[in-house]
C-alpha positions as CSV (number, residue, x, y, z in Angstrom):
1,M,0.0,-0.1,0.0
2,F,2.8,2.5,0.9
3,A,4.7,1.7,-2.2
4,A,1.7,2.5,-4.4
5,S,1.1,5.8,-2.5
6,A,4.7,6.7,-2.9
7,R,4.6,6.1,-6.6
8,A,1.5,8.1,-7.0
9,L,3.1,11.0,-5.1
10,I,6.0,10.9,-7.5
11,L,4.2,10.4,-10.7
12,L,1.3,12.8,-10.2
13,P,3.4,16.1,-10.2
14,L,5.3,14.8,-13.2
15,L,2.1,14.2,-15.1
16,V,0.6,17.5,-14.2
17,S,3.7,19.5,-15.1
18,A,4.3,17.7,-18.4
19,C,0.8,18.4,-19.7
20,A,0.8,22.2,-19.1
21,T,3.0,25.0,-20.5
22,T,3.2,28.7,-19.6
23,K,2.9,31.4,-22.2
24,H,3.6,35.1,-21.7
25,V,0.8,37.3,-23.0
26,P,1.9,40.3,-25.1
27,M,1.1,43.5,-23.2
28,T,0.6,45.9,-26.3
29,P,-1.7,48.8,-25.7
30,Q,-4.2,47.5,-28.3
31,T,-4.3,43.9,-26.7
32,S,-7.7,43.2,-25.2
33,R,-8.9,39.6,-24.9
34,E,-9.9,36.8,-22.6
35,L,-7.1,34.9,-21.0
36,S,-7.1,31.1,-20.5
37,D,-8.9,29.5,-17.5
38,Y,-5.7,29.7,-15.3
39,G,-3.0,32.3,-15.3
40,V,-0.7,34.4,-13.2
41,V,-0.4,38.2,-13.1
42,V,3.1,39.3,-12.1
43,L,3.0,42.8,-10.6
44,R,5.8,45.3,-10.9
45,T,6.5,44.7,-7.1
46,G,7.3,41.1,-8.0
47,R,4.1,39.8,-6.3
48,R,2.5,36.9,-8.3
49,V,-1.3,36.7,-8.3
50,P,-2.9,33.4,-9.5
51,L,-5.9,34.3,-11.6
52,I,-8.9,32.3,-12.9
53,R,-10.9,33.3,-16.0
54,G,-9.0,36.5,-16.5
55,R,-9.5,39.2,-19.0
56,L,-7.0,41.7,-20.4
57,T,-8.6,45.1,-21.2
58,A,-7.1,48.3,-22.6
59,D,-6.4,49.6,-19.1
60,S,-6.6,46.8,-16.6
61,V,-6.4,43.0,-15.9
62,I,-9.4,41.6,-14.3
63,G,-10.5,38.1,-13.1
64,E,-11.1,35.9,-10.0
65,R,-8.5,35.0,-7.5
66,D,-8.0,31.3,-7.0
67,S,-8.7,31.8,-3.4
68,G,-12.0,33.5,-4.2
69,G,-13.1,37.1,-4.8
70,R,-12.6,39.4,-7.6
71,F,-9.2,40.9,-8.8
72,A,-8.6,44.0,-10.8
73,V,-5.4,45.9,-11.4
74,S,-4.3,48.7,-13.6
75,R,-2.1,47.7,-16.5
76,D,0.5,50.2,-15.3
77,S,1.0,48.0,-12.3
78,V,1.4,44.7,-14.2
79,A,4.9,43.5,-15.3
80,T,3.8,40.4,-17.1
81,V,0.8,38.1,-17.6
82,E,1.3,34.4,-17.9
83,E,-1.3,31.9,-19.3
84,S,-1.3,28.1,-18.4
85,L,-2.2,26.1,-21.5
86,V,-2.4,22.4,-22.1
87,S,0.4,21.2,-24.4
88,I,-1.0,18.3,-26.6
89,P,2.5,17.3,-27.9
90,R,3.9,17.1,-24.3
91,T,0.9,15.1,-23.1
92,L,1.1,12.7,-25.9
93,G,4.9,12.3,-25.5
94,L,4.5,11.6,-21.8
95,L,1.7,9.1,-22.3
96,G,3.7,7.4,-25.1
97,G,6.8,7.2,-22.8
98,I,4.9,5.7,-20.0
99,A,3.3,3.2,-22.3
100,L,6.7,2.3,-23.8
101,G,8.1,1.8,-20.3
102,V,5.3,-0.4,-19.2
103,Y,5.6,-2.4,-22.4
104,A,9.4,-2.8,-21.8
105,L,8.9,-3.9,-18.2
106,L,6.3,-6.5,-19.2
107,G,8.6,-7.7,-22.0
108,L,11.4,-8.2,-19.5
109,A,9.2,-10.0,-17.0
110,V,7.8,-12.3,-19.6
111,S,11.2,-13.0,-21.2
112,S,12.9,-13.8,-17.9
113,G,10.4,-16.7,-17.5
114,G,8.8,-15.1,-14.4
115,G,5.6,-14.1,-16.2
116,I,3.2,-11.8,-14.4
117,P,2.9,-12.8,-10.7
118,A,-0.6,-13.7,-9.5
119,Y,-1.4,-12.2,-6.1
């Protein structure tokens, strides 16, 4: 039981981080658009504010904080805006690598004559 929990604790962060990528949003004056579902606003003070369902307008960045409540800040106070996006190639690569590893381990188990143990 403990071994399975330890493996899950190691693999879960790897799966989550491999499937997402961060993209900087251009902050040109004419840029006004919806942001992805999850993002981070980096203020000029260096403070990072996680944002859900954000929107970039001509003069501000608005959205919801991940802890609840609304968030709005003037664009003059914002250093950068980052979006978290799902990366299909990275996700497919990770899943392919895991499948290849499982296939190789099963091949080694069968070729060594041990077969798959029955519990």
